[in-house]
C-alpha positions in Angstrom: 141.4 -52.2 192.6 137.9 -53.9 192.1 134.7 -53.4 191.1 130.8 -54.4 191.2 130.8 -53.8 187.7 130.4 -56.7 185.4 129.7 -56.4 182.0 127.3 -58.7 180.1 127.9 -62.0 179.3 129.6 -63.6 177.1 131.8 -60.0 176.5 134.8 -61.3 178.5 134.9 -64.6 176.5 135.7 -62.3 173.3 139.2 -62.5 172.2 140.4 -59.7 170.4 140.1 -59.5 166.5 143.8 -58.7 164.9 144.3 -57.4 161.3 146.1 -58.2 159.3 149.9 -56.8 159.9 151.1 -53.6 157.6 154.8 -53.0 159.1 157.6 -55.3 158.9 160.7 -54.3 161.2 163.3 -52.9 159.5 161.6 -52.2 156.0 160.6 -48.6 155.4 157.7 -50.0 152.7 156.6 -53.8 152.8 154.4 -54.5 150.1 151.3 -55.6 152.1 149.3 -58.6 150.8 147.7 -58.9 154.4 144.4 -57.3 154.6 142.9 -58.5 151.0 143.2 -54.2 149.8 142.8 -53.2 146.5 146.1 -52.8 145.0 145.2 -49.6 142.9 143.9 -48.2 145.5 140.0 -46.6 144.8 138.7 -44.6 142.2 139.9 -41.1 141.1 136.4 -39.5 141.1 135.9 -41.2 144.8 138.8 -39.4 145.5 137.6 -36.2 144.3 134.4 -36.8 146.1 136.0 -36.4 149.1 138.0 -33.9 148.9 134.7 -31.5 147.3 132.7 -32.9 150.3 135.6 -31.8 153.3 134.4 -28.5 152.7 132.0 -29.3 154.6 132.2 -31.0 157.1 130.8 -28.4 159.8 127.7 -30.0 158.3 126.0 -33.2 159.8 125.7 -35.8 157.1 122.5 -37.0 156.0 120.4 -39.7 158.0 118.6 -42.0 155.4 122.1 -41.8 152.9 119.5 -41.4 150.3 122.2 -40.4 147.5 124.6 -43.6 148.2 121.6 -46.5 148.4 120.2 -44.5 144.8 123.3 -44.9 143.6 123.4 -49.0 144.8 120.2 -49.4 143.5 121.0 -47.6 139.8 124.1 -50.0 139.3 123.0 -53.3 141.2 119.0 -52.9 140.1 117.5 -53.0 143.6 114.8 -51.0 144.9 116.8 -48.2 147.3 114.2 -49.0 150.1 115.3 -52.0 150.4 118.9 -50.8 151.3 120.5 -49.5 154.2 123.7 -48.5 154.2 126.0 -48.4 157.3 129.9 -48.4 158.7 132.1 -51.1 156.4 129.3 -54.2 156.4 130.7 -55.0 159.9 128.0 -52.5 161.7 125.5 -54.1 159.8 126.3 -57.5 160.5 126.3 -56.3 164.2 123.2 -55.1 164.4 121.3 -58.2 162.7 122.5 -59.6 166.1 121.6 -56.7 168.2 118.3 -56.7 166.7 117.6 -60.8 166.6 119.1 -62.6 168.5 119.9 -62.7 172.5 120.1 -64.8 175.7 118.9 -68.5 174.9 119.3 -67.8 171.1 122.1 -69.8 168.7 124.4 -67.5 165.7 125.0 -70.3 163.4 128.7 -69.9 161.5 131.0 -72.7 159.6 133.9 -73.3 161.4 136.6 -71.8 158.9 134.2 -68.5 158.8 134.9 -64.8 159.5 136.2 -64.6 163.1 133.7 -62.0 163.9 130.4 -63.7 163.6 131.6 -65.1 167.2 131.9 -62.1 168.4 128.7 -60.6 166.8 127.2 -63.8 168.9 128.9 -63.4 172.1 128.0 -59.7 172.3 124.1 -60.3 171.5 124.4 -62.7 174.7 123.6 -65.4 172.2 125.5 -68.6 171.9 127.7 -69.3 168.8 127.3 -72.8 167.1 129.8 -73.8 164.7 129.1 -76.6 161.9 131.6 -78.5 159.7 133.5 -77.4 156.5 134.1 -80.0 153.7 137.3 -79.9 151.9 137.4 -76.4 152.9 134.1 -75.1 151.9 130.7 -74.2 153.7 128.7 -77.5 154.2 125.5 -77.3 153.2 124.0 -80.2 154.5 126.2 -79.5 157.5 124.6 -76.6 158.4 121.3 -77.6 158.0 121.4 -80.1 160.3 122.9 -77.7 162.8 119.7 -75.6 162.4 117.5 -76.1 165.7 114.6 -74.0 167.3 116.9 -71.9 168.8 118.9 -70.8 165.7 117.8 -66.8 164.8 121.0 -66.1 162.4 123.0 -67.8 160.0 125.6 -66.2 158.8 127.7 -67.3 155.7 130.2 -65.6 153.8 130.2 -66.0 150.1 133.1 -66.3 148.8 134.5 -67.3 151.9 137.5 -65.8 153.9 140.0 -67.1 154.3 139.6 -70.3 151.7 138.1 -68.4 148.6 135.8 -71.0 148.1 132.0 -70.1 147.2 128.9 -72.3 146.9 126.8 -71.6 144.0 123.5 -70.1 143.6 121.5 -73.3 143.5 123.7 -74.4 146.6 122.6 -71.3 148.5 118.7 -71.5 147.3 118.8 -75.2 149.1 119.9 -74.0 151.7 118.0 -70.8 152.3 114.4 -73.2 151.7 115.2 -75.0 154.6 115.6 -71.9 156.7 113.4 -72.0 159.0 110.8 -68.8 159.2 111.9 -67.6 162.8 115.3 -67.6 161.6 117.7 -65.1 159.4 120.3 -66.4 156.5 122.6 -63.2 155.8 124.8 -63.7 153.4 128.0 -62.1 153.7 129.0 -60.6 150.2 132.5 -58.7 151.0 133.6 -60.5 147.9 130.9 -60.9 146.1 132.1 -58.8 142.8 134.7 -61.2 142.7 132.8 -63.8 142.1 132.2 -63.5 137.8 128.3 -64.3 137.4 127.2 -64.1 141.1 124.7 -61.9 142.2 125.6 -61.7 146.0 122.1 -63.6 146.6 120.4 -61.0 145.8 117.5 -63.3 144.1 117.1 -64.9 147.1 116.5 -62.0 149.3 113.6 -60.9 146.8 112.4 -64.1 146.6 112.1 -64.5 150.6 111.4 -63.1 154.0 114.2 -63.8 156.0 117.3 -63.5 153.7 119.8 -60.4 154.0 122.7 -60.1 151.7 125.7 -57.4 152.5 128.6 -55.5 150.9 131.3 -53.7 151.6 132.7 -50.9 149.9 136.4 -51.9 151.6 137.3 -54.6 149.1 136.8 -53.9 145.5 136.2 -50.3 145.8 139.4 -49.6 147.6 137.1 -47.8 150.5 138.6 -49.6 153.9 139.7 -46.1 155.1 136.2 -45.0 154.8 134.3 -47.6 156.4 130.9 -47.9 154.3 129.0 -51.1 153.4 125.7 -51.8 152.6 122.5 -54.3 152.8 119.8 -55.5 151.1 117.4 -57.0 152.7 113.2 -57.3 153.2 111.7 -54.5 153.8 110.9 -55.1 158.0 114.3 -55.6 158.4 115.2 -52.5 156.8 112.9 -51.4 159.0 113.9 -53.3 162.1 118.0 -52.3 161.3 117.2 -48.3 160.9 115.6 -48.6 164.3 118.7 -49.3 166.1 121.0 -47.9 163.3 122.8 -44.5 164.5 121.1 -41.6 162.6 124.9 -40.1 162.0 126.5 -43.5 161.3 128.2 -42.5 158.1 129.6 -39.5 157.4 129.7 -36.7 154.9 132.8 -37.4 153.5 132.5 -40.8 153.5 128.5 -40.9 151.6 130.1 -38.6 148.9 133.4 -41.0 148.2 131.3 -44.4 148.1 128.8 -42.9 145.9 131.1 -41.9 144.0 133.2 -45.1 143.8 130.1 -47.2 143.2 129.2 -45.0 140.0 133.0 -45.3 138.5 132.1 -48.2 136.6 135.6 -47.9 134.6 137.2 -48.4 137.5 135.3 -51.1 139.2 135.4 -53.0 135.7 139.2 -52.7 135.4 140.0 -53.6 139.4 138.2 -57.0 138.4 139.9 -57.7 135.2 143.2 -57.1 137.0 142.2 -59.0 140.0 141.2 -62.3 137.9 144.1 -62.6 135.9 146.5 -61.8 138.5 144.3 -64.3 140.6 145.1 -67.0 138.0 148.6 -66.3 137.8 149.1 -66.8 141.4 147.0 -70.0 141.6 149.0 -71.9 139.0 152.4 -70.1 140.0 151.7 -71.9 143.3 151.1 -75.3 142.3 154.0 -75.2 140.3 156.0 -75.0 143.4 154.1 -77.5 145.2 152.1 -75.1 147.0 148.3 -76.9 147.4 145.9 -74.0 147.1 142.0 -74.2 145.8 140.4 -71.8 143.5 139.4 -69.0 144.6 136.5 -67.1 143.9 138.0 -63.6 145.8 140.9 -61.3 146.1 143.3 -64.0 147.5 144.6 -67.0 147.5 144.6 -69.3 151.0 148.3 -71.2 150.0 148.8 -74.3 151.9 151.9 -75.6 152.6 153.2 -79.4 154.2 152.4 -78.5 157.8 152.9 -75.0 160.3 156.5 -74.5 160.6 156.6 -75.1 156.7 154.4 -71.8 156.4 155.6 -69.8 159.4 159.2 -70.2 157.5 157.5 -69.2 154.4 155.9 -66.5 156.5 159.5 -65.3 157.9 161.1 -65.6 154.1 158.3 -63.2 152.6 159.0 -60.7 155.4 162.8 -60.5 154.5 161.5 -59.7 151.1 159.9 -57.3 152.4 156.5 -59.3 152.0 153.4 -59.0 154.0 150.9 -61.9 154.0 148.3 -63.5 156.7 148.9 -65.8 159.0 145.3 -67.8 159.7 145.7 -69.9 162.7 143.3 -68.7 164.3 141.0 -69.6 161.4 141.8 -72.9 161.6 144.6 -73.1 158.5 147.9 -72.9 160.7 149.2 -74.6 158.0 148.2 -71.7 155.8 149.0 -68.7 154.9 146.8 -66.0 153.0 147.8 -63.9 149.9 145.7 -60.7 148.3 146.0 -60.8 144.9 148.4 -57.5 143.7 149.1 -56.0 140.9 151.2 -58.1 138.0 154.6 -56.7 139.2 153.8 -57.5 143.1 152.5 -61.2 142.0 156.2 -61.3 140.2 157.7 -60.7 143.6 155.8 -63.1 145.9 156.3 -65.6 143.4 160.3 -64.8 143.0 160.4 -65.0 146.6 158.2 -68.0 147.2 160.5 -70.1 144.6 163.9 -68.5 146.4 162.0 -70.0 149.8 161.6 -73.9 148.1 164.8 -73.8 146.8 166.2 -72.9 150.4 164.3 -75.8 151.6 
């Protein structure tokens, strides 16, 4: 059967996004280290808030998200009127493309950047443009060289996924200074909290008219199942996004859980301490086994093997040990595995399994 209906140009060029695996055939309860989730779950206070909010699920949620925006503003010292909340940071990143890019425009990102950036561009009808990286790091000079009069958005994940590398504030400021007024620099900070001393780009947003930063509750806060994110942006960008955002995009339950999670700083601090400690342990353990990896500023480490065959063999061995990690060939690293930083026992299992793999090979 044929039809005259056709999607917008670019839509059929989108490859379906593949999330991290969550099952292993024959394994009842595998250790999942494939999606960069918080190994400690979420704040107990968030769980209580969600349970209480469930009693009012028959009511529509607020449209302005004021209590959650106030909580974010209080914790981060930001003006609440310059904060917008979305269904994960993904929705906000999508809305930015919808609002500011279209046919004839270009959306710029780096070669190992988050795979959704290409999808955002194509969904808006814009052309995706890729700038090279250097040694698995965002190359500021390459990005600047790739900017054209048609560039409308530049997406930068900082820290980056799947490499875990990050640009410092000085480098980000140099990039922001080079971005023309007709273009938005979008700092995707899904892992920003794990980069000690980094403000996620808040200072750059406050000082400029064309910089936006996004955050998510899915990683550090352990609320991936609730789907909540937020952005800090100039007032004119917030006003634009609120015009295309669905008025009830976040549920009552999601809003309550995120607000409680944001305010529970004791849980956040504990998770950050554990991640920092186990990240050092995982990085050091991999290097002792002769497995290359960069210093990560996120909650995962990119383990690089000699070639794709060895990476596939290591992944298969980990699966036999009941451990799920992430193959990242689609990000340009066929020889690598991305391993989420877990708790102490989790990292012991991973390093012991990889030591056995190295011994067997």
